[in-house]
C-alpha positions as CSV (number, residue, x, y, z in Angstrom):
1,M,-10.7,3.2,-16.7
2,K,-13.5,1.0,-17.9
3,A,-12.4,-2.0,-15.8
4,L,-12.8,0.3,-12.8
5,D,-16.1,1.5,-14.0
6,D,-17.4,-2.2,-14.3
7,L,-16.0,-3.2,-11.0
8,I,-17.7,-0.3,-9.2
9,S,-21.0,-0.8,-11.0
10,T,-21.4,-4.2,-9.1
11,L,-20.9,-2.7,-5.6
12,D,-23.6,-2.1,-3.0
13,F,-22.7,1.2,-1.2
14,N,-25.1,0.7,1.6
15,A,-22.5,0.2,4.3
16,P,-20.9,2.4,7.0
17,V,-17.3,3.5,6.7
18,K,-15.8,2.1,9.9
19,D,-12.0,2.4,9.6
20,I,-9.2,3.5,7.2
21,R,-5.6,2.6,7.7
22,Q,-2.7,3.6,5.4
23,G,0.5,1.8,6.4
24,V,4.0,2.0,4.7
25,F,3.2,-1.0,2.5
26,H,-0.4,-1.6,2.6
27,T,-3.8,0.2,2.9
28,G,-6.9,-1.2,4.7
29,V,-10.5,0.0,4.5
30,L,-13.3,-1.5,6.7
31,T,-16.9,-1.1,5.5
32,R,-19.1,-4.1,5.1
33,Y,-15.9,-6.2,4.8
34,C,-12.2,-5.4,5.2
35,G,-10.4,-4.6,1.9
36,L,-6.7,-4.3,1.3
37,A,-4.5,-2.8,-1.3
38,A,-0.8,-2.2,-1.8
39,T,0.4,1.4,-0.9
40,L,3.3,1.6,-3.3
41,P,5.4,4.0,-1.2
42,R,8.2,4.4,-3.7
43,D,5.9,5.5,-6.5
44,A,3.8,7.6,-4.2
45,L,6.8,9.6,-2.9
46,A,7.9,10.4,-6.4
47,Q,4.6,12.4,-6.8
48,E,3.9,16.0,-6.0
49,G,2.1,16.6,-2.7
50,P,-0.3,16.6,-1.0
51,L,-0.5,12.9,-1.5
52,V,-3.8,12.6,0.3
53,R,-6.3,15.4,0.4
54,E,-8.3,15.8,3.6
55,P,-6.4,13.3,5.8
56,G,-8.2,13.1,9.1
57,S,-11.6,13.6,7.5
58,L,-11.7,10.5,5.3
59,L,-14.0,8.6,7.9
60,D,-16.7,11.3,7.2
61,K,-16.8,10.4,3.5
62,S,-19.4,7.9,2.1
63,P,-18.3,4.5,0.8
64,G,-19.0,5.8,-2.8
65,D,-16.7,8.8,-2.2
66,L,-13.8,6.5,-1.1
67,V,-14.4,4.0,-3.9
68,H,-14.1,6.8,-6.5
69,M,-10.6,7.7,-5.1
70,A,-9.5,4.7,-7.2
71,Y,-9.6,7.1,-10.2
72,S,-7.1,9.5,-8.5
73,E,-3.8,10.2,-10.0
74,S,-2.4,10.2,-6.5
75,I,-1.1,6.7,-5.7
76,L,-2.0,6.9,-2.0
77,E,-5.5,8.0,-2.8
78,A,-5.9,5.4,-5.5
79,A,-4.8,2.8,-2.9
80,I,-7.5,3.9,-0.6
81,G,-10.0,3.6,-3.4
82,M,-8.9,0.1,-4.3
83,A,-9.1,-1.1,-0.7
84,A,-12.6,0.5,-0.5
85,I,-13.6,-1.5,-3.6
86,N,-12.4,-4.7,-2.1
87,S,-14.2,-3.8,1.2
88,L,-17.6,-3.7,-0.5
89,L,-17.1,-6.5,-3.0
90,E,-19.4,-9.5,-2.6
91,V,-17.0,-12.5,-3.4
92,D,-18.6,-15.7,-4.6
93,L,-16.6,-18.0,-2.2
94,E,-18.0,-21.1,-3.9
95,T,-16.0,-20.2,-7.1
96,C,-12.7,-19.6,-5.2
97,T,-10.1,-22.1,-4.1
98,E,-7.6,-21.6,-1.3
99,L,-4.6,-21.3,-3.6
100,N,-1.9,-18.7,-3.7
101,A,-0.7,-17.1,-6.9
102,A,2.8,-18.7,-6.7
103,E,1.5,-22.2,-6.8
104,L,-0.7,-21.3,-9.8
105,I,2.0,-19.7,-11.8
106,L,4.3,-22.7,-11.0
107,K,1.7,-25.1,-12.3
108,K,0.9,-23.2,-15.5
109,G,4.4,-21.9,-16.2
110,E,6.6,-25.0,-15.9
111,G,8.6,-25.4,-19.1
112,R,7.1,-22.4,-20.6
113,A,7.8,-18.7,-21.2
114,V,6.6,-16.6,-18.3
115,A,6.3,-12.8,-17.8
116,I,5.6,-11.3,-14.4
117,V,4.7,-7.7,-14.0
118,G,5.9,-6.8,-10.5
119,H,8.7,-8.2,-8.5
120,F,7.4,-10.8,-6.1
121,P,9.3,-12.8,-3.4
122,F,8.5,-16.1,-5.2
123,I,10.3,-15.1,-8.3
124,P,13.3,-17.5,-7.6
125,R,10.9,-20.5,-7.5
126,I,9.3,-19.6,-10.9
127,R,12.8,-19.2,-12.4
128,E,13.7,-22.7,-11.5
129,K,10.7,-24.2,-13.4
130,A,10.0,-21.8,-16.3
131,K,11.7,-22.2,-19.7
132,R,12.2,-18.4,-19.7
133,L,11.2,-15.8,-17.2
134,W,10.9,-12.0,-17.6
135,V,10.3,-9.9,-14.6
136,I,9.0,-6.4,-15.6
137,E,9.2,-3.9,-12.8
138,K,8.6,-0.2,-12.5
139,N,11.4,0.0,-9.9
140,P,13.6,-2.7,-11.4
141,R,16.2,-4.8,-9.4
142,E,19.1,-6.6,-10.8
143,G,18.0,-8.9,-13.5
144,D,14.5,-7.2,-13.9
145,F,13.3,-5.5,-17.1
146,K,12.0,-2.0,-17.2
147,E,8.3,-1.2,-17.6
148,E,8.8,0.0,-21.2
149,D,10.0,-3.5,-22.1
150,A,6.5,-4.9,-21.5
151,D,5.5,-3.9,-25.0
152,R,8.2,-6.2,-26.3
153,L,8.0,-9.1,-23.8
154,L,4.4,-9.7,-22.9
155,P,3.4,-10.8,-26.4
156,Q,6.0,-13.5,-26.2
157,A,4.8,-15.0,-23.0
158,D,2.7,-18.2,-22.5
159,V,1.9,-17.3,-19.0
160,V,1.5,-13.6,-17.7
161,A,1.1,-12.6,-14.2
162,I,0.1,-9.0,-13.5
163,T,0.1,-7.2,-10.2
164,G,-3.2,-5.9,-9.1
165,T,-1.6,-2.6,-8.5
166,S,-1.9,-2.1,-12.3
167,L,-5.4,-1.0,-11.3
168,T,-4.1,1.5,-8.9
169,N,-1.8,3.1,-11.4
170,H,-4.2,2.7,-14.2
171,T,-2.0,0.6,-16.5
172,L,-4.1,-2.7,-16.5
173,V,-5.9,-2.3,-19.8
174,H,-2.8,-1.5,-21.8
175,L,-0.9,-4.5,-20.2
176,L,-3.8,-6.9,-21.1
177,E,-3.9,-5.6,-24.7
178,L,-0.2,-6.7,-25.0
179,C,-0.9,-10.3,-24.1
180,D,-1.2,-13.0,-26.6
181,P,-4.8,-14.1,-26.7
182,K,-3.6,-17.8,-26.3
183,S,-1.7,-16.9,-23.1
184,F,-2.8,-17.7,-19.6
185,V,-3.2,-14.4,-17.6
186,V,-3.4,-14.2,-13.9
187,M,-3.8,-11.1,-11.7
188,L,-2.4,-11.3,-8.2
189,G,-1.9,-9.5,-5.0
190,D,-4.1,-8.1,-2.2
191,T,-5.1,-5.1,-4.4
192,V,-6.7,-7.3,-7.1
193,P,-10.5,-7.7,-6.6
194,L,-11.8,-11.2,-6.4
195,S,-14.3,-10.5,-9.2
196,S,-15.4,-12.3,-12.4
197,I,-15.6,-8.9,-14.0
198,L,-11.9,-9.1,-14.8
199,F,-12.6,-12.2,-16.9
200,D,-14.3,-10.0,-19.4
201,Y,-10.9,-8.3,-20.0
202,G,-8.9,-11.4,-20.9
203,V,-7.9,-12.4,-17.4
204,D,-8.0,-16.1,-16.7
205,A,-7.5,-16.2,-12.9
206,V,-7.4,-13.8,-10.1
207,S,-5.5,-14.5,-6.9
208,G,-6.3,-12.2,-4.1
209,T,-6.8,-11.9,-0.4
210,R,-10.0,-12.3,1.8
211,V,-9.7,-10.8,5.3
212,I,-11.2,-13.1,7.9
213,D,-10.0,-11.1,10.9
214,P,-10.4,-7.4,10.2
215,D,-9.0,-6.1,13.5
216,L,-5.9,-8.2,13.2
217,A,-5.3,-7.4,9.6
218,L,-5.7,-3.7,10.1
219,R,-3.5,-3.7,13.1
220,C,-0.8,-5.4,11.0
221,V,-1.3,-2.8,8.2
222,S,-0.9,0.0,10.7
223,Q,2.3,-1.4,12.1
224,G,4.2,-1.5,8.7
225,A,3.5,-5.2,7.7
226,N,4.5,-6.3,4.3
227,F,2.2,-8.6,2.4
228,R,3.5,-11.8,4.0
229,Q,3.2,-10.3,7.4
230,I,-0.5,-9.3,7.2
231,K,-2.3,-11.8,9.4
232,G,-6.0,-12.6,9.6
233,T,-6.3,-13.3,5.8
234,K,-6.9,-16.2,3.3
235,R,-5.2,-16.4,-0.1
236,L,-7.9,-17.3,-2.6
237,T,-7.9,-17.8,-6.3
238,M,-10.9,-17.5,-8.7
239,T,-10.5,-19.2,-12.2
240,K,-12.4,-18.4,-15.3
241,P,-14.9,-21.2,-16.1
């Protein structure tokens, strides 16, 4: 949990809690900014209930209380916590470029061995360019590897892409420990905080989301939007100097 500790230590909690939305695929929290995180419905529904304690009363909580939900073993509560972290995070926009993760992985992974933790829509594009591609997924589709295969495959990869939901389910540090120190590691998805703190853990780039129209983004979240359907956002990438 130290990565969460370090991320949370950078936050200014002096902000009102204005809105919380938890849709089927994504969660949004509005404090100083609007933060997003993946909801992970399949993983959440496999857990024992209640999946969220005190629903209907979360707006009465402080930003600090919401942020610390990121430590919860409940996937839905942890998603609220991650969205709250992203809603308070001060992003150094001067260090970011408007670049999505797929383009970065294509650039770094062409002709090389690539491992991606999480099944993303751009997988076919990567498969065309990579020398080898291993997709490691908790809920594997045809052609994917199971999560236990990460111990064997990640050390072999030249480029590793890890979903930001590894912070939600608390698997990030183990996954990073498996990576070859010479590999290029990128974290991606709207859950991942655009923070240089993650560079201290061996991450080389973070590709996340900045909400520029909170009302529109939260409306999309509430109405069942998947990642590509959430409007009012920018895809940004921060690279280790």
